[in-house]
C-alpha positions as CSV (number, residue, x, y, z in Angstrom):
1,M,18.3,11.8,4.4
2,T,16.9,9.5,7.0
3,L,13.4,8.2,6.5
4,L,11.4,7.7,9.7
5,I,8.5,5.1,9.3
6,K,5.9,4.9,12.0
7,I,2.3,3.9,12.5
8,I,-0.2,6.7,11.8
9,S,-4.0,7.1,11.7
10,S,-6.0,6.5,8.6
11,L,-7.0,10.2,8.5
12,E,-3.3,11.1,8.4
13,T,-2.8,9.0,5.2
14,Y,-5.1,11.4,3.3
15,A,-2.3,14.0,3.0
16,V,-0.6,11.7,0.6
17,R,-3.5,9.5,-0.7
18,H,-5.4,12.5,-2.0
19,P,-2.7,14.2,-4.2
20,E,-1.3,10.9,-5.4
21,L,-4.2,8.5,-5.7
22,R,-7.4,10.6,-5.7
23,K,-6.3,13.8,-7.4
24,G,-9.2,15.9,-8.5
25,K,-11.7,13.9,-6.4
26,L,-13.3,14.8,-3.1
27,L,-11.2,14.3,0.0
28,S,-13.8,11.8,1.2
29,S,-12.7,9.5,-1.6
30,C,-9.5,8.8,0.4
31,A,-11.5,6.8,2.9
32,F,-11.2,3.0,2.3
33,Q,-13.5,0.3,3.6
34,G,-11.6,-1.2,6.5
35,D,-9.5,1.8,7.4
36,E,-10.8,1.9,10.9
37,L,-10.8,-1.8,11.7
38,P,-8.5,-2.7,14.7
39,S,-6.6,-5.1,12.4
40,S,-5.7,-2.4,9.9
41,I,-2.2,-0.9,10.0
42,H,-1.3,2.5,8.5
43,L,2.3,3.5,8.0
44,G,3.6,6.9,7.4
45,A,7.1,7.7,6.0
46,F,8.5,11.0,7.3
47,L,11.4,12.9,5.8
48,N,12.6,15.9,7.9
49,K,9.3,15.5,9.9
50,N,7.2,15.9,6.7
51,L,4.9,13.0,5.7
52,I,6.0,12.0,2.2
53,G,4.6,8.4,1.9
54,V,1.9,6.1,3.2
55,A,0.9,2.5,3.0
56,S,-2.1,0.7,4.6
57,F,-2.4,-3.0,5.4
58,M,-5.8,-4.5,5.9
59,A,-7.1,-8.0,6.7
60,N,-8.5,-9.3,3.5
61,H,-8.4,-12.7,1.7
62,T,-7.7,-13.2,-2.0
63,E,-9.1,-16.4,-3.5
64,D,-5.8,-16.8,-5.3
65,S,-4.0,-18.3,-2.3
66,F,-4.8,-20.7,0.5
67,S,-2.6,-18.9,3.0
68,K,-4.3,-18.7,6.4
69,K,-3.3,-15.2,7.4
70,Q,-3.4,-12.7,4.6
71,M,-3.3,-8.9,4.4
72,Q,-4.0,-6.5,1.5
73,L,-1.9,-3.5,0.8
74,R,-4.0,-0.5,-0.1
75,G,-3.4,3.2,-0.7
76,M,0.4,3.0,-1.0
77,A,1.7,6.2,-2.3
78,I,4.8,8.5,-2.2
79,L,4.5,12.2,-3.0
80,E,5.6,12.9,-6.6
81,T,8.5,15.1,-5.5
82,E,10.0,12.1,-3.7
83,H,9.5,9.4,-6.4
84,Q,12.5,7.3,-7.5
85,K,14.4,7.7,-4.2
86,G,13.8,4.3,-2.7
87,F,11.2,5.5,-0.2
88,G,8.4,3.3,-1.5
89,A,10.6,0.2,-1.1
90,Q,11.5,1.2,2.4
91,I,7.9,1.7,3.6
92,L,6.8,-1.6,1.9
93,K,9.6,-3.6,3.5
94,E,8.8,-2.1,6.9
95,G,5.2,-3.2,6.4
96,E,6.3,-6.7,5.4
97,F,8.5,-6.9,8.5
98,I,5.6,-5.9,10.8
99,L,3.2,-8.3,9.1
100,K,5.6,-11.2,9.4
101,K,6.0,-10.6,13.1
102,Q,2.2,-10.8,13.4
103,G,2.2,-14.2,11.6
104,C,1.0,-13.0,8.2
105,E,1.8,-15.4,5.4
106,L,0.8,-13.5,2.3
107,L,0.6,-9.9,1.3
108,W,-1.4,-9.0,-1.9
109,M,-2.6,-5.9,-3.6
110,N,-4.4,-4.5,-6.7
111,A,-1.5,-2.7,-8.4
112,R,-1.9,0.1,-10.8
113,I,-0.3,-0.7,-14.2
114,K,2.4,1.9,-13.7
115,A,3.4,0.3,-10.4
116,V,3.7,-3.3,-11.5
117,G,7.5,-3.1,-12.2
118,F,8.1,-1.6,-8.8
119,Y,6.3,-4.5,-7.1
120,E,8.0,-7.1,-9.3
121,R,11.4,-5.8,-8.2
122,L,10.3,-6.4,-4.6
123,G,9.3,-10.0,-5.3
124,Y,5.6,-9.7,-6.0
125,V,4.1,-11.7,-8.8
126,K,1.1,-10.9,-11.0
127,V,-1.9,-13.2,-10.8
128,G,-4.3,-13.2,-13.7
129,G,-4.8,-10.5,-16.3
130,A,-5.4,-6.8,-16.1
131,F,-8.7,-5.5,-14.8
132,E,-10.4,-2.2,-14.5
133,I,-11.2,-0.5,-11.2
134,S,-13.9,2.1,-11.9
135,E,-12.7,5.7,-11.8
136,V,-9.1,4.6,-11.1
137,G,-7.8,2.6,-14.1
138,L,-6.2,-0.7,-15.0
139,H,-4.7,-3.0,-12.3
140,Y,-3.1,-6.3,-11.8
141,K,-3.6,-8.5,-8.7
142,M,-0.1,-9.1,-7.3
143,L,1.0,-11.2,-4.3
144,K,4.0,-12.3,-2.3
145,N,4.5,-15.0,0.3
146,L,6.1,-13.5,3.4
């Protein structure tokens, strides 16, 4: 199975964001602040021409690092039927590669508790304690120098 990863529009991410990250909520809840900025990058992972995963990278600073160029990972998700197959790691590594080429020094995210182990295996570290994001759940801020 060959995974094809390419840049997509923010609207295309909704096909995965909605069932995986916003289940039971309005489709409009899939829109993130910054989605439409020219600096934002949305990646789609396609398996047999079907979109099975997404990740969005947006210009945003965390106060936990002095790196000049930072990006935030938002809305990363793989369809449940494709979990545990390495596709999440592939899309994230492709995003890191693109960001490094653009001079990004740090990638960070607010990771759901259930995803912390995944990010740790890819070299991300937790910063601070767990915190609640309203209507979504407990998260940890995580970051990685690129």
